[in-house]
Every structure is written in structure tokens, then in C-alpha cells.
N, C-alpha and C positions, 0 to 999 in steps of 0.2 A: 697874526696870522693862526689860522684854525691848524693842530695839529693832526697828524695823524696816528687813528685809534685801530689799535690791534686788540680781540677779543680774544681770548685762549680759556679755555672749558674743559670741563672732563671730570672724572667721578675721582674721588677725595684720594690722594696717593698716586693719580695716574702721573706725576710728575710737570703738573702747571707751573708750578713757581718756580722750579729746573728751569724747565723750556725758556720761561719768562725773562729769568736775570742774565739767560746764555744769551738769548736773543737781543735784551737791552745794549749788551755791551757790543755787539756784532753790526749794530745798525748806523748807518751814513751819517748820523746824526745826534744829539743829546736825547735820551729816551730815559722813563721812567715808568716804574710798574705801579700800577693801583688795584690794590687787591680788596675784592667783594668781602672779606673777612672783616673788614673796617665798618663794614654797616649792619653789622647784626643790631636787633633791635634793643634799645635800650631796657634794660630788665630790673635796674637798681630799685625797685618799687617793691620786687621779690625778695625772699629769705633767699640765703645759698642755697639751701635743698630743694627751693623751688625751680631757682636758676637753673640748677644741673637735670631738672629733669625735663628740661625744654626739648623741643626736638630742633637742632642746629640744622639738622639735613634734608629740611624743606622747607621750599622758597619763603613762605611767610614769614621765619625766622630774620628773614631780611627787612631794613629798614626800606621799604620800596620807594617811598614817597622824595626821601632824603638823597637815597642811591640815584634817582632819576634825575633830579633837579641837579645834583653836583654833576653828574656826567653828561647833562646837559652843558652846563657852565662849561665844562673843562675841554666838551667839544667844539664849542666855539672861543677858546683861546681863554677865558677868564680863571683868574687865581680861585682857590677854594680853600675851606678850613674841614680837610678831613676828620672824621672822628677815630680814635684811637678806643681800640678792642683788646680789655686784658682777658685771654683765655685763662689765668689761674682763678678770676675770680668769678669770669661767664658775666661781665658787664662794662660798660664803656667807661673811660676813665673823663674825669672831669675836663681836662682840658683837648683841645686840639691840633691839627699840626696842620701846616701852611702847605700849600701844594699848587705849584705854579707849573702848568703844561710845559713842557718842551715840545720840540717838534715831534718826538713821537711818545705816544704814551700805550702802556699795555696794558688791558682791563685783564686781569685775571682771577679766577675762580670757579665753583661748580658751576653756578649760576649765571655765567659771563655771556650764553647764550639762551637764557631762559626767558626773558621780556621783550616784548617786541619793543618796547620803546628805547630799551637800550640795543639791540640789534641793528637799528633805525640809523645809530649814531657812528658804529663802528663800520671802517674802511675795510679790513681784512679778518674775517672768523676761521679761529683754528679748533678743531677738537683734538684733544688729546685721549686717545683709546689704550687702554692697557686692563690685561685679566684681573679679575677679582684677587684672586689669590694674591698677586705681586702688589695690590694697591691694596691688601692689608697688612702683608708684610711692610709695606712701608710706611704705612700709617701708625703701626704698631711700634715702630723702630721712632721714628719722630715725636709719638705721644707719651713714649716711658721715657725718653732722653731729654726731650727738651722741654716737654710739659710735665714731667715726674709724676707721669699716672701708672696706676698697676697695668698687668699685664692682663688681668679678669677684666677691669673697667672696660679697657679697649674694646677686647674682645666683646665684652657685653654688647656696649653700642655696637660696633662694626654689625653685628647681627640684628639687633634690633630695628635700628634707624640707618645708619650710613648705607648698608648695601641695598635694604628694601629702597628706599628714597633715589638711589641711584638710579636702579632701572627700572623706578617709575617717572623723576622728574628728572635726571640727569643726563642720562643717556640718550633718551631720544631727541634731546636738541643737536644732536650730532648731525641731524637733517639739516639743521639750518646752518650748518659750517662748509666755508670754500674749499676748505681743506684737513682730513681728518689721516692722523699721526700716530703711529706704535709708538708707547711709552716707554717701551725697551729697545728700542734703535739707540745707536750712537748718537747722541747731542750734535755733534757737527753736524751730521746729516739732516736734521729735522731743523735746525737754523736755517742751513743752506736752502733748505727747501721752502721755507717759510719766507727767508730775503727773498726768493725770487717772486714768490706770487707777489709781495707786496711791490717789488718792483716793477711787476706787470698790471698791478691795480694802480699804482700813483702814473704809469705811462697812460692809463684808460682813464683816470680823473683828471689829468693834465691835458 
């Protein structure tokens, strides 16, 4: 049986992952989150300094062919071996992970609504809209704590690529969404609104 696919997009720090994981525990059947972060291009052929200089906030940073192929398999209910991305080295791990699609699959990432090939496979499309200031604060906290990056490097990257690429490539994809949510509202309210949309979509689909 084909799973119900939910896409959650929005700028970095908007609260996409937070919404995705809360939604996954609130759906009426087993669900799993599939992050687009797993699909950054294979950069093992570059040295570390060169990998650090890659613009990871441009859609070309993703391995589109692999991403689309695997989402098509997931949409058909077929298991995949998803890649594992290592943020500390900006490289893809040699091993992959088995992913068996449950009844609900939540596709989450800044470019979840960017590629038409993926949009056409999803049942519900969500965009999380959050002001730049709050996005930066959340990214700064995440990257300095979880990824052990310096305040200076996070700030420089946000100004140089994260915010400009969000304005050019990410925020415009809100136009493709079925629902735009505020990333600073109570999570329970956002989850309830998405659940209502999923219910309505499932009824129409059925």
C-alpha cells in the first residue's frame, strides 16, 4: 500500500523538523520523517576546506537524481537505502540506512517544495513561515551546540548564503503549499491544523 506523503518546507531555523517530529507522533498510524539533509551531494572527492566552501543552501547542493528516484520508490511503498550525511565533515558516510515506508511519510527540508517532481508525489504540502531574526537565533543555537561551530562561522554563513538563498529559492516555494503555518505559534495548534488538512485530503483522495 502506498504511504500518505506530507512535505514540510521552509527556511532554515523555521521549525520544520520540530513540526515534523511532533506531527509524526500525532498521526493515526505509524509515521516516519525523511529529511532532505540526507541527500546532499557526494563531496568525498573534495578536501575538507573545499567542502566547507560549498553553498549548501542552493538547490544544486542536493543530489536531485537520487532524491527524486528514492522519493518515487517511497511514494510507491518500496523500501530504500537512504544515504547518511555527516555534518561534521560535510561528506556522505560510506554506509546507508534501510528505510521501509510506514503508512505516513513526512518529507522535511528547505527544498521539500522546490522540485516539481517531488511536489507531484506528495499528498499534503506545508510551508513553515518564520521571521529571519528568529530563524537565525535558532540556527545559531543549533549549530553552536549540536555541531560545535563558532558563533562567527554561523553568523558569516547565515549572512552570505543562508538568508540570501532562502529569499531566492526557499521562501517563494510557499506558493506551492496547501497550508502556511507560523513557526512561532504553539506547536499543538500547528499540529492540529495539519491533522485537519490531512483528514480532508484523505477524504478527497478516497
